[in-house]
C-alpha positions as CSV (number, residue, x, y, z in Angstrom):
1,X,20.4,-54.6,-66.6
2,X,22.0,-51.7,-66.3
3,X,19.2,-49.2,-67.1
4,X,17.5,-51.2,-64.1
5,X,19.8,-50.2,-61.7
6,X,20.3,-46.5,-62.7
7,X,16.6,-46.5,-62.7
8,X,16.1,-47.8,-59.2
9,X,19.1,-45.9,-58.1
10,X,17.1,-42.9,-59.1
11,X,13.9,-43.9,-57.5
12,X,15.2,-44.8,-54.1
13,X,17.1,-41.8,-54.2
14,X,13.9,-39.4,-54.9
15,X,12.1,-41.4,-52.5
16,X,14.5,-40.7,-49.6
17,X,14.5,-37.5,-50.3
18,X,10.7,-37.2,-50.6
19,X,10.2,-38.2,-47.0
20,X,11.1,-36.8,-43.4
21,X,14.2,-38.2,-41.8
22,X,13.5,-40.3,-38.8
23,X,14.8,-39.0,-35.6
24,X,18.1,-40.8,-34.6
25,X,17.5,-43.3,-32.0
26,X,19.3,-43.8,-28.9
27,X,21.3,-46.7,-30.3
28,X,22.4,-44.2,-33.3
29,X,25.7,-42.4,-33.2
30,X,26.0,-39.9,-30.0
31,X,25.2,-36.2,-31.7
32,X,27.7,-34.0,-30.9
33,X,26.6,-30.5,-30.2
34,X,28.9,-27.6,-31.0
35,X,29.6,-25.5,-28.0
36,X,28.4,-21.8,-28.5
37,X,31.6,-19.9,-29.1
38,X,33.1,-17.8,-26.0
39,X,31.2,-14.7,-25.2
40,X,34.1,-11.7,-26.1
41,X,35.8,-10.3,-22.9
42,X,33.6,-7.4,-21.4
43,X,35.9,-4.1,-21.9
44,X,38.2,-3.5,-18.8
45,X,36.3,-1.3,-16.3
46,X,38.2,0.4,-13.3
47,X,36.6,-1.7,-10.8
48,X,35.9,-0.2,-7.4
49,X,37.0,-2.6,-4.4
50,X,33.6,-4.2,-2.9
51,X,32.4,-1.9,0.2
52,X,33.5,-3.3,3.5
53,X,31.2,-4.9,5.5
54,X,29.1,-2.6,7.6
55,X,29.5,-3.2,11.6
56,X,27.1,-1.8,13.7
57,X,28.7,-0.5,16.7
58,X,25.9,-1.3,19.7
59,X,26.1,2.4,22.0
60,X,26.2,1.2,25.5
61,X,23.1,3.0,27.1
62,X,23.6,4.4,30.5
63,X,20.7,3.1,32.9
64,X,19.8,2.9,36.6
65,X,18.3,0.3,39.0
66,X,16.8,1.0,41.9
67,X,16.9,-0.7,45.6
68,X,14.4,-0.8,48.7
69,X,15.4,1.4,51.5
70,X,18.5,0.1,53.6
71,X,19.0,-2.7,51.2
72,X,21.4,-4.5,48.4
73,X,19.2,-7.1,47.2
74,X,18.2,-6.8,43.3
75,X,14.5,-7.1,42.8
76,X,13.3,-9.1,39.7
77,X,12.5,-5.6,37.9
78,X,16.7,-4.9,39.1
79,X,17.6,-8.1,37.3
80,X,15.7,-7.7,34.5
81,X,17.5,-4.7,33.7
82,X,20.7,-5.7,34.5
83,X,19.9,-8.8,31.7
84,X,19.5,-5.9,29.2
85,X,22.8,-4.4,30.2
86,X,24.4,-7.6,30.1
87,X,23.2,-8.2,26.3
88,X,24.6,-5.5,25.4
89,X,27.8,-5.2,26.9
90,X,28.4,-8.6,25.3
91,X,27.9,-7.1,22.4
92,X,31.5,-4.5,23.3
93,X,34.0,-6.8,24.8
94,X,36.1,-3.6,23.9
95,X,34.1,-1.5,26.2
96,X,34.8,-1.3,30.3
97,X,31.8,-0.7,32.3
98,X,30.9,1.5,35.7
99,X,28.7,0.9,38.4
100,X,28.0,3.9,40.4
101,X,26.0,3.0,43.7
102,X,24.0,5.5,45.4
103,X,21.6,6.2,48.5
104,X,19.3,8.4,49.7
105,X,20.5,11.2,52.1
106,X,19.5,9.4,55.4
107,X,22.3,8.0,57.6
108,X,25.8,9.0,58.1
109,X,28.2,9.9,55.2
110,X,30.2,6.4,56.2
111,X,27.5,4.4,56.2
112,X,25.7,5.6,53.0
113,X,29.2,5.0,51.2
114,X,29.2,1.2,52.6
115,X,25.7,0.6,51.2
116,X,26.4,2.1,47.8
117,X,29.3,-0.2,47.4
118,X,27.4,-3.3,48.6
119,X,24.5,-2.2,46.1
120,X,27.8,-1.6,43.1
121,X,28.9,-4.7,44.1
122,X,25.6,-6.4,43.8
123,X,24.9,-5.4,40.7
124,X,28.7,-6.2,39.6
125,X,28.6,-9.9,40.8
126,X,24.7,-10.6,39.0
127,X,26.8,-9.3,35.8
128,X,29.8,-11.3,36.2
129,X,27.7,-14.6,37.3
130,X,26.0,-14.1,33.6
131,X,29.0,-14.3,32.3
132,X,30.8,-10.9,31.7
133,X,34.3,-10.5,32.5
134,X,34.8,-8.9,36.2
135,X,37.8,-7.1,35.0
136,X,35.6,-4.9,32.8
137,X,33.7,-3.6,35.3
138,X,34.5,-1.1,37.6
139,X,31.9,-1.3,41.1
140,X,32.4,2.8,43.1
141,X,30.0,4.4,45.7
142,X,28.8,7.9,45.9
143,X,26.8,7.1,48.8
144,X,24.9,10.0,49.8
145,X,27.1,12.7,47.6
146,X,25.4,12.8,44.0
147,X,21.5,12.7,44.8
148,X,19.0,12.4,41.2
149,X,16.4,14.2,43.3
150,X,16.3,16.5,45.7
151,X,14.2,16.8,48.5
152,X,12.9,15.1,52.0
153,X,10.5,12.8,50.8
154,X,10.2,9.4,49.7
155,X,9.6,10.0,46.1
156,X,12.5,12.0,46.5
157,X,14.8,9.3,48.3
158,X,13.5,6.3,45.9
159,X,15.1,7.8,43.1
160,X,18.5,8.3,45.1
161,X,18.5,4.6,45.8
162,X,20.0,3.5,42.8
163,X,23.2,2.1,40.6
164,X,24.2,3.9,37.5
165,X,25.1,1.6,34.8
166,X,27.6,3.0,32.4
167,X,30.0,2.5,29.9
168,X,33.5,3.7,31.0
169,X,35.4,6.5,29.3
170,X,38.5,4.1,28.7
171,X,38.1,0.8,26.7
172,X,39.4,-2.7,27.8
173,X,42.7,-3.1,27.4
174,X,43.9,-6.2,25.6
175,X,46.3,-7.1,28.5
176,X,43.7,-7.3,31.2
177,X,41.0,-10.0,29.0
């Protein structure tokens, strides 16, 4: 009987080797996957610090708004220009602003100084109502002392009835905010 057992064991062994192994089922023992070996450390390179994020500084471009004769009322076109100026100024909270009121040559010096101030104050008030801090804005009048165009006709007068809006040379101090 012993030879039959040996023969049966040999036949079973040969049969087991001749067939493909069945894939392990979900109920079989979980296969342990070998983790890949860790990558060798990269050679130490002199790392440059990351560049600082670029801040694009908005430049305050001087602009002018125009008025009708003997008026400090803001036209729709003037309001649109002031809105654009406001949008730029809001991006530069450190920048002080200046509004210079001007008039044409008609009228007395004193009257035109007062009218120029009303024009500058009207533009300042509009910018403050939009949200700018009033302490950033200086409104002054030059009356008829700084004409843009020389001449005694409506074309020249129209160019001189204006407010000039610009960045002031000094920055807004931290204390005035």
